[in-house]
DSSP file (Angstrom, degrees, kcal/mol; ACC not computed):
  #  RESIDUE AA STRUCTURE BP1 BP2  ACC     N-H-->O    O-->H-N    N-H-->O    O-->H-N    TCO  KAPPA ALPHA  PHI   PSI    X-CA   Y-CA   Z-CA
    1    1 A X              0   0    0      0, 0.0    25,-0.2     0, 0.0    24,-0.1   0.000 360.0 360.0 360.0 135.2   70.4   70.5  157.3
    2    2 A X        -     0   0    0     19,-0.4    23,-0.1    22,-0.3    24,-0.1  -0.221 360.0 -94.0 -66.6 160.1   68.5   67.7  159.0
    3    3 A X     >  -     0   0    0      1,-0.1     4,-2.5     4,-0.0     5,-0.2  -0.248  36.5-107.3 -66.8 162.4   70.0   64.3  159.4
    4    4 A X  H  > S+     0   0    0      1,-0.2     4,-2.2     2,-0.2     5,-0.2   0.902 121.1  52.6 -58.8 -42.4   69.2   61.6  156.7
    5    5 A X  H  > S+     0   0    0      1,-0.2     4,-2.1     2,-0.2    -1,-0.2   0.927 110.5  46.7 -60.7 -45.4   66.9   59.8  159.2
    6    6 A X  H  > S+     0   0    0      1,-0.2     4,-3.0     2,-0.2    -1,-0.2   0.883 108.7  55.3 -66.1 -38.4   64.9   63.0  159.9
    7    7 A X  H  X S+     0   0    0     -4,-2.5     4,-2.3     2,-0.2    -1,-0.2   0.924 108.8  48.3 -59.7 -44.0   64.7   63.8  156.2
    8    8 A X  H  X S+     0   0    0     -4,-2.2     4,-1.7     2,-0.2    -2,-0.2   0.905 112.6  48.4 -62.4 -42.2   63.1   60.4  155.6
    9    9 A X  H  X S+     0   0    0     -4,-2.1     4,-2.4     2,-0.2     5,-0.2   0.923 110.9  50.3 -65.2 -44.1   60.7   60.9  158.4
   10   10 A X  H  X S+     0   0    0     -4,-3.0     4,-1.8     1,-0.2     6,-0.4   0.889 109.3  52.0 -61.6 -39.3   59.7   64.4  157.2
   11   11 A X  H  < S+     0   0    0     -4,-2.3    -1,-0.2    -5,-0.2    -2,-0.2   0.874 115.7  40.8 -63.9 -36.6   59.1   63.0  153.7
   12   12 A X  H  < S+     0   0    0     -4,-1.7    -2,-0.2    -5,-0.2    -1,-0.2   0.800 123.4  35.2 -84.3 -28.4   56.8   60.3  155.1
   13   13 A X  H  < S+     0   0    0     -4,-2.4     2,-0.3    -5,-0.1    -2,-0.2   0.559 115.7  45.0-105.9  -9.3   54.9   62.3  157.7
   14   14 A X  S  < S-     0   0    0     -4,-1.8    19,-0.0    -5,-0.2    18,-0.0  -0.806  71.8-125.2-129.4 170.8   54.6   65.7  156.1
   15   15 A X        +     0   0    0     -2,-0.3    -4,-0.1     2,-0.0     2,-0.1   0.231  66.6 131.9 -95.5  11.5   53.7   67.3  152.8
   16   16 A X        -     0   0    0     -6,-0.4     2,-0.2     1,-0.1    -2,-0.1  -0.365  51.8-135.4 -68.9 142.7   57.0   69.2  152.8
   17   17 A X    >>  -     0   0    0      1,-0.1     4,-1.8    -2,-0.1     3,-1.4  -0.550  28.9-103.9 -90.1 161.9   59.1   69.1  149.6
   18   18 A X  H 3> S+     0   0    0      1,-0.3     4,-2.6     2,-0.2     5,-0.2   0.847 121.9  60.2 -55.6 -35.6   62.8   68.6  149.7
   19   19 A X  H 3> S+     0   0    0      1,-0.2     4,-0.5     2,-0.2    -1,-0.3   0.805 110.3  41.9 -63.7 -27.5   63.4   72.3  149.1
   20   20 A X  H <4 S+     0   0    0     -3,-1.4     4,-0.3     2,-0.1    -1,-0.2   0.756 116.1  48.9 -87.5 -27.6   61.5   73.0  152.3
   21   21 A X  H >< S+     0   0    0     -4,-1.8     3,-1.7     1,-0.1   -19,-0.4   0.917  99.3  63.2 -78.8 -45.6   63.1   70.3  154.3
   22   22 A X  H 3< S+     0   0    0     -4,-2.6   -20,-0.2     1,-0.3    -1,-0.1   0.842 100.2  51.5 -54.9 -42.3   66.8   70.9  153.5
   23   23 A X  T 3< S+     0   0    0     -4,-0.5    -1,-0.3    -5,-0.2    -2,-0.1   0.657  90.7 103.2 -72.7 -11.0   67.0   74.4  155.1
   24   24 A X    <   -     0   0    0     -3,-1.7   -22,-0.3    -4,-0.3     2,-0.2  -0.336  68.6-131.4 -71.5 148.8   65.5   73.1  158.4
   25   25 A X     >  -     0   0    0    -24,-0.1     4,-2.6     1,-0.1   -23,-0.2  -0.481  32.8-103.7 -83.0 167.9   67.5   72.5  161.5
   26   26 A X  H  > S+     0   0    0    -25,-0.2     4,-2.8     1,-0.2     5,-0.2   0.922 124.1  52.3 -58.0 -43.0   67.0   69.2  163.3
   27   27 A X  H  > S+     0   0    0      1,-0.2     4,-1.9     2,-0.2    -1,-0.2   0.922 111.8  44.7 -61.0 -45.2   65.0   71.0  166.0
   28   28 A X  H  > S+     0   0    0      2,-0.2     4,-1.9     1,-0.2    -1,-0.2   0.885 112.7  53.0 -66.1 -38.4   62.7   72.6  163.4
   29   29 A X  H  X S+     0   0    0     -4,-2.6     4,-2.0     2,-0.2    -2,-0.2   0.930 109.4  46.8 -63.2 -46.4   62.4   69.3  161.5
   30   30 A X  H  X S+     0   0    0     -4,-2.8     4,-2.7     1,-0.2     5,-0.2   0.873 108.8  56.0 -65.0 -35.6   61.3   67.4  164.7
   31   31 A X  H  X S+     0   0    0     -4,-1.9     4,-2.2    -5,-0.2    -1,-0.2   0.907 107.9  49.0 -61.1 -40.4   58.9   70.2  165.5
   32   32 A X  H  X S+     0   0    0     -4,-1.9     4,-2.4     2,-0.2    -2,-0.2   0.885 110.7  50.8 -65.3 -39.4   57.3   69.7  162.0
   33   33 A X  H  X S+     0   0    0     -4,-2.0     4,-2.5     2,-0.2    -2,-0.2   0.946 112.0  45.9 -63.0 -48.6   57.1   65.9  162.6
   34   34 A X  H  X S+     0   0    0     -4,-2.7     4,-2.3     1,-0.2    -2,-0.2   0.876 112.2  52.0 -63.8 -37.2   55.4   66.4  166.0
   35   35 A X  H  X S+     0   0    0     -4,-2.2     4,-2.2    -5,-0.2    -1,-0.2   0.924 110.9  47.2 -63.6 -45.0   53.0   68.9  164.5
   36   36 A X  H  X S+     0   0    0     -4,-2.4     4,-2.2     1,-0.2    -2,-0.2   0.895 112.3  49.8 -64.3 -40.8   52.1   66.5  161.7
   37   37 A X  H  X S+     0   0    0     -4,-2.5     4,-2.3     2,-0.2    -1,-0.2   0.891 110.4  50.1 -65.4 -39.5   51.6   63.6  164.1
   38   38 A X  H  X S+     0   0    0     -4,-2.3     4,-2.4     2,-0.2    -2,-0.2   0.902 111.1  49.1 -65.4 -40.8   49.4   65.8  166.3
   39   39 A X  H  X S+     0   0    0     -4,-2.2     4,-2.0     2,-0.2    -2,-0.2   0.904 111.2  49.5 -64.9 -41.4   47.3   66.8  163.3
   40   40 A X  H  X S+     0   0    0     -4,-2.2     4,-2.3     2,-0.2    -2,-0.2   0.898 111.8  48.7 -65.0 -40.5   46.9   63.2  162.2
   41   41 A X  H  X S+     0   0    0     -4,-2.3     4,-2.8     2,-0.2    -2,-0.2   0.910 109.8  51.9 -65.7 -42.1   45.8   62.1  165.7
   42   42 A X  H  X S+     0   0    0     -4,-2.4     4,-2.2     1,-0.2    -1,-0.2   0.892 110.7  48.6 -61.7 -39.5   43.3   64.9  165.9
   43   43 A X  H  X S+     0   0    0     -4,-2.0     4,-1.7     2,-0.2    -1,-0.2   0.917 111.6  48.9 -67.0 -43.1   41.8   63.9  162.6
   44   44 A X  H  X S+     0   0    0     -4,-2.3     4,-0.6     1,-0.2    -2,-0.2   0.929 112.8  48.1 -60.7 -44.7   41.6   60.2  163.7
   45   45 A X  H >< S+     0   0    0     -4,-2.8     3,-0.7     1,-0.2    -1,-0.2   0.884 109.6  52.5 -64.3 -38.5   40.0   61.2  166.9
   46   46 A X  H 3< S+     0   0    0     -4,-2.2    -1,-0.2     1,-0.2    -2,-0.2   0.829 113.9  43.4 -66.6 -31.3   37.5   63.5  165.2
   47   47 A X  H 3< S+     0   0    0     -4,-1.7     2,-0.3    -5,-0.1    -1,-0.2   0.460  87.6 115.6 -93.2  -1.8   36.5   60.6  162.8
   48   48 A X    <<  -     0   0    0     -3,-0.7     2,-0.2    -4,-0.6     3,-0.0  -0.516  60.9-137.4 -73.8 130.1   36.3   58.0  165.6
   49   49 A X        -     0   0    0     -2,-0.3    25,-0.1     1,-0.1    -2,-0.1  -0.606  28.6 -98.8 -83.3 145.5   32.9   56.5  166.1
   50   50 A X        -     0   0    0     23,-0.5    25,-2.9    -2,-0.2     2,-0.3  -0.394  43.0-132.2 -60.9 141.2   31.7   56.0  169.7
   51   51 A X  E     -a   75   0A   0     32,-0.5    35,-1.2    23,-0.2    34,-1.1  -0.735  22.9-174.3-102.5 147.8   32.1   52.3  170.7
   52   52 A X  E     -ab  76  86A   0     23,-1.9    25,-2.3    -2,-0.3     2,-0.4  -0.995   9.3-156.1-139.5 142.6   29.6   50.1  172.3
   53   53 A X  E     -ab  77  87A   0     33,-2.1    35,-3.4    -2,-0.3     2,-0.6  -0.981   6.2-153.1-122.9 131.1   29.9   46.6  173.7
   54   54 A X  E     + b   0  88A   0     23,-0.5     2,-0.4    -2,-0.4    35,-0.2  -0.911  20.2 176.2-104.6 122.0   26.9   44.2  174.1
   55   55 A X  E     + b   0  89A   0     33,-2.6    35,-3.1    -2,-0.6    38,-0.2  -0.987  56.5  27.7-130.0 134.4   27.3   41.6  176.8
   56   56 A X  S    S+     0   0    0     -2,-0.4    36,-1.5     1,-0.3    35,-1.0   0.675  85.6 121.4  95.4  19.4   24.9   39.0  178.0
   57   57 A X        -     0   0    0     33,-0.2    -1,-0.3    -3,-0.2     2,-0.1  -0.830  65.3-112.3-111.1 151.1   22.8   38.6  174.8
   58   58 A X     >  -     0   0    0     -2,-0.3     4,-2.9    -3,-0.1     5,-0.2  -0.411  44.0 -98.2 -72.8 163.4   22.3   35.4  172.8
   59   59 A X  H  > S+     0   0    0      1,-0.2     4,-2.5     2,-0.2     5,-0.2   0.875 120.8  47.6 -56.5 -46.2   24.0   35.4  169.4
   60   60 A X  H  > S+     0   0    0      1,-0.2     4,-2.1     2,-0.2    -1,-0.2   0.925 115.8  45.2 -62.9 -41.4   20.9   36.5  167.3
   61   61 A X  H  > S+     0   0    0      2,-0.2     4,-2.7     1,-0.2    -2,-0.2   0.903 112.7  51.1 -67.3 -39.9   20.0   39.3  169.7
   62   62 A X  H  X S+     0   0    0     -4,-2.9     4,-2.6     2,-0.2    -2,-0.2   0.914 110.4  49.4 -62.5 -42.6   23.6   40.4  169.9
   63   63 A X  H  X S+     0   0    0     -4,-2.5     4,-2.3    -5,-0.2    -1,-0.2   0.899 112.0  48.8 -63.1 -40.4   23.9   40.5  166.1
   64   64 A X  H  X S+     0   0    0     -4,-2.1     4,-2.1    -5,-0.2    -2,-0.2   0.910 112.5  47.5 -65.7 -43.0   20.6   42.5  165.9
   65   65 A X  H  X S+     0   0    0     -4,-2.7     4,-2.5     2,-0.2    -2,-0.2   0.898 111.5  51.1 -65.3 -40.4   21.9   45.0  168.5
   66   66 A X  H  X S+     0   0    0     -4,-2.6     4,-2.4     2,-0.2    10,-0.2   0.915 110.2  48.7 -63.8 -43.1   25.2   45.3  166.7
   67   67 A X  H  X S+     0   0    0     -4,-2.3     4,-2.2     1,-0.2    -1,-0.2   0.900 111.5  50.7 -62.9 -40.1   23.4   46.0  163.4
   68   68 A X  H  X S+     0   0    0     -4,-2.1     4,-1.0     2,-0.2    -2,-0.2   0.909 109.4  51.0 -62.0 -43.1   21.3   48.6  165.2
   69   69 A X  H ><>S+     0   0    0     -4,-2.5     5,-2.7     1,-0.2     3,-0.7   0.928 109.5  49.1 -62.2 -45.9   24.4   50.2  166.7
   70   70 A X  H ><5S+     0   0    0     -4,-2.4     3,-1.8     1,-0.3    -1,-0.2   0.913 107.8  54.9 -60.2 -42.9   26.1   50.5  163.3
   71   71 A X  H 3<5S+     0   0    0     -4,-2.2    -1,-0.3     1,-0.3    -2,-0.2   0.738 108.7  50.0 -62.9 -22.2   22.9   52.0  161.8
   72   72 A X  T <<5S-     0   0    0     -4,-1.0    -1,-0.3    -3,-0.7    -2,-0.2   0.144 126.0 -97.5-105.1  18.8   23.1   54.7  164.5
   73   73 A X  T < 5S+     0   0    0     -3,-1.8   -23,-0.5     1,-0.3     2,-0.2   0.665  82.8 126.4  80.8  17.0   26.7   55.6  164.0
   74   74 A X      < -     0   0    0     -5,-2.7     2,-0.6    -6,-0.2    -1,-0.3  -0.686  54.9-133.3-104.0 160.8   28.2   53.5  166.7
   75   75 A X  E     -a   51   0A   0    -25,-2.9   -23,-1.9    -2,-0.2     2,-0.2  -0.939  17.9-142.4-115.8 110.1   31.0   50.9  166.4
   76   76 A X  E     -a   52   0A   0     -2,-0.6     2,-0.3   -10,-0.2   -23,-0.2  -0.496  24.5-178.2 -69.7 138.2   30.3   47.6  168.2
   77   77 A X  E     -a   53   0A   0    -25,-2.3   -23,-0.5    -2,-0.2     3,-0.0  -0.823  28.3-141.4-130.5 170.9   33.4   46.1  169.8
   78   78 A X  S    S+     0   0    0     -2,-0.3     2,-0.3   -25,-0.1   -25,-0.1   0.465  76.4  56.3-116.1  -3.6   34.0   42.9  171.7
   79   79 A X  S    S-     0   0    0     18,-0.0     2,-0.6     2,-0.0    -1,-0.1  -0.952  78.3-115.3-131.8 152.3   36.4   43.9  174.5
   80   80 A X        +     0   0    0     -2,-0.3     2,-0.3     4,-0.0     7,-0.0  -0.744  45.5 159.4 -84.0 121.4   36.4   46.5  177.3
   81   81 A X    >   -     0   0    0     -2,-0.6     3,-1.8    23,-0.0    23,-0.0  -0.860  56.7 -98.8-133.3 170.9   39.0   49.1  176.8
   82   82 A X  T 3  S+     0   0    0     -2,-0.3    -2,-0.0     1,-0.3    -1,-0.0   0.697 121.8  58.2 -66.3 -16.8   39.5   52.6  178.2
   83   83 A X  T 3  S+     0   0    0     23,-0.0   -32,-0.5   -33,-0.0    -1,-0.3   0.472  77.2 118.5 -90.8  -2.0   38.1   54.0  174.9
   84   84 A X    <   -     0   0    0     -3,-1.8    23,-0.2     1,-0.2   -32,-0.1  -0.449  47.9-163.8 -65.7 132.3   34.8   52.1  175.2
   85   85 A X        +     0   0    0    -34,-1.1    22,-0.7     1,-0.3     2,-0.3   0.883  65.9   0.9 -82.8 -42.0   31.9   54.5  175.4
   86   86 A X  E     -bc  52 107A   0    -35,-1.2   -33,-2.1    20,-0.1     2,-0.6  -0.995  50.7-147.9-155.0 140.6   29.2   52.2  176.8
   87   87 A X  E     -bc  53 108A   0     20,-2.4    22,-2.3    -2,-0.3     2,-0.5  -0.958  20.7-154.9-107.9 119.5   28.6   48.7  177.9
   88   88 A X  E     -bc  54 109A   0    -35,-3.4   -33,-2.6    -2,-0.6     2,-0.5  -0.855  11.6-145.1-100.2 125.5   25.1   47.5  177.2
   89   89 A X  E     -bc  55 110A   0     20,-3.2    22,-1.6    -2,-0.5   -33,-0.2  -0.764  16.7-176.2 -99.1 128.4   23.9   44.7  179.5
   90   90 A X    >   -     0   0    0    -35,-3.1     3,-0.6    -2,-0.5   -33,-0.2  -0.046  54.0 -64.9 -95.6-155.0   21.7   41.8  178.5
   91   91 A X  T 3  S+     0   0    0    -35,-1.0     2,-0.2     1,-0.3   -34,-0.2   0.866 129.5  22.5 -65.4 -39.4   20.2   39.1  180.6
   92   92 A X  T 3  S-     0   0    0    -36,-1.5   -36,-0.3     2,-0.0    -1,-0.3  -0.569  80.5-174.6-131.8  69.5   23.5   37.4  181.5
   93   93 A X    <   -     0   0    0     -3,-0.6     2,-0.3   -38,-0.2   -37,-0.1  -0.278  37.8 -95.1 -67.8 151.1   26.4   39.9  181.1
   94   94 A X     >  -     0   0    0      1,-0.2     4,-2.3     2,-0.1     5,-0.2  -0.501  27.6-144.5 -68.1 125.2   30.0   38.7  181.5
   95   95 A X  H  > S+     0   0    0     -2,-0.3     4,-2.5     1,-0.2     5,-0.2   0.882  98.5  50.3 -59.2 -42.1   31.1   39.4  185.1
   96   96 A X  H  > S+     0   0    0      2,-0.2     4,-2.6     1,-0.2    -1,-0.2   0.881 109.5  51.3 -66.4 -38.0   34.6   40.3  184.1
   97   97 A X  H  > S+     0   0    0      2,-0.2     4,-2.4     1,-0.2    -2,-0.2   0.925 111.5  47.3 -64.6 -43.4   33.5   42.7  181.5
   98   98 A X  H  X S+     0   0    0     -4,-2.3     4,-2.3     2,-0.2    -2,-0.2   0.924 113.2  48.5 -63.4 -44.4   31.2   44.5  184.0
   99   99 A X  H  X S+     0   0    0     -4,-2.5     4,-2.4     1,-0.2    -2,-0.2   0.922 112.7  47.5 -63.1 -44.1   34.0   44.6  186.6
  100  100 A X  H  X S+     0   0    0     -4,-2.6     4,-2.0     1,-0.2    -1,-0.2   0.904 111.0  51.3 -65.7 -40.3   36.5   46.0  184.1
  101  101 A X  H  X>S+     0   0    0     -4,-2.4     5,-2.8    -5,-0.2     4,-0.6   0.914 110.7  48.8 -61.9 -42.3   34.0   48.6  182.8
  102  102 A X  H ><5S+     0   0    0     -4,-2.3     3,-0.9     1,-0.2    -2,-0.2   0.917 109.6  52.0 -63.3 -43.0   33.4   49.7  186.4
  103  103 A X  H 3<5S+     0   0    0     -4,-2.4    -1,-0.2     1,-0.2    -2,-0.2   0.870 113.3  44.7 -60.2 -37.2   37.1   49.9  187.1
  104  104 A X  H 3<5S-     0   0    0     -4,-2.0    -1,-0.2    -5,-0.2    -2,-0.2   0.470 113.6-117.3 -88.2  -2.2   37.6   52.1  184.1
  105  105 A X  T <<5 +     0   0    0     -3,-0.9     2,-0.3    -4,-0.6    -3,-0.2   0.805  55.7 163.1  72.7  29.3   34.6   54.3  184.8
  106  106 A X      < -     0   0    0     -5,-2.8    -1,-0.2    -6,-0.2   -20,-0.1  -0.635  43.0-108.7 -85.6 137.9   32.7   53.3  181.7
  107  107 A X  E     -c   86   0A   0    -22,-0.7   -20,-2.4    -2,-0.3     2,-0.4  -0.397  35.7-165.7 -64.5 135.4   29.0   53.9  181.4
  108  108 A X  E     +c   87   0A   0    -22,-0.2     2,-0.3    -2,-0.1   -20,-0.2  -0.936  11.1 170.0-120.8 148.8   26.8   50.8  181.6
  109  109 A X  E     -c   88   0A   0    -22,-2.3   -20,-3.2    -2,-0.4     2,-0.1  -0.984  32.4-108.6-151.1 158.7   23.2   50.5  180.8
  110  110 A X  E >>  -c   89   0A   0     -2,-0.3     4,-2.2   -22,-0.2     3,-0.6  -0.460  40.3-102.6 -84.8 163.0   20.6   47.8  180.3
  111  111 A X  H 3> S+     0   0    0    -22,-1.6     4,-2.7     1,-0.3     5,-0.2   0.869 121.1  53.5 -55.6 -42.2   19.2   46.9  176.8
  112  112 A X  H 3> S+     0   0    0      1,-0.2     4,-1.7     2,-0.2    -1,-0.3   0.861 108.9  49.6 -65.3 -33.7   16.0   48.8  177.4
  113  113 A X  H <> S+     0   0    0     -3,-0.6     4,-2.1     2,-0.2    -1,-0.2   0.904 110.5  50.6 -68.7 -40.8   17.9   52.0  178.3
  114  114 A X  H  X S+     0   0    0     -4,-2.2     4,-3.4     1,-0.2     5,-0.3   0.933 110.7  48.9 -59.9 -46.6   20.0   51.6  175.2
  115  115 A X  H  X S+     0   0    0     -4,-2.7     4,-1.5     1,-0.2    -1,-0.2   0.833 109.7  51.6 -67.1 -31.5   16.9   51.2  173.0
  116  116 A X  H  < S+     0   0    0     -4,-1.7    -1,-0.2    -5,-0.2    -2,-0.2   0.894 116.5  41.4 -66.4 -39.2   15.3   54.3  174.7
  117  117 A X  H  < S+     0   0    0     -4,-2.1    -2,-0.2     1,-0.2    -3,-0.2   0.911 134.3  18.3 -74.9 -44.1   18.5   56.3  173.9
  118  118 A X  H  < S+     0   0    0     -4,-3.4    -3,-0.2    -5,-0.2    -2,-0.2   0.288  92.3 130.7-113.3   8.0   19.2   55.0  170.4
  119  119 A X     <  -     0   0    0     -4,-1.5     2,-0.3    -5,-0.3    -3,-0.0  -0.171  69.0 -93.7 -63.6 157.3   15.8   53.5  169.5
  120  120 A X              0   0    0      1,-0.1    -1,-0.1     0, 0.0    -2,-0.1  -0.554 360.0 360.0 -72.3 130.4   14.2   54.4  166.2
  121  121 A X              0   0    0     -2,-0.3    -1,-0.1    -3,-0.1    -2,-0.1   0.432 360.0 360.0 -92.7 360.0   11.8   57.3  166.6
């Protein structure tokens, strides 16, 4: 029988009923927890929208580009992270954002390239 702590975790992270949980060993219980966590992560990743960051635009243009991105299934963000898909550069992009994107190997493109790729056809 699993420990009390493991039983609570199994109840919260899996669809198993108590009748299914009680006969498990700790090892089997933890395997079920890890399996459930992996499935949840895979689902989150599958539903994750590609992220895009607009840098170097004035506020009205940035808002327009962000609305365009949302309409095309992208998620606008404001910081460079390893999960960023693309950094779109305007007239005066932030130097630190560009450097961090380069360090992380993130694709960068200019606004006209973005609009060619995601423009309305």
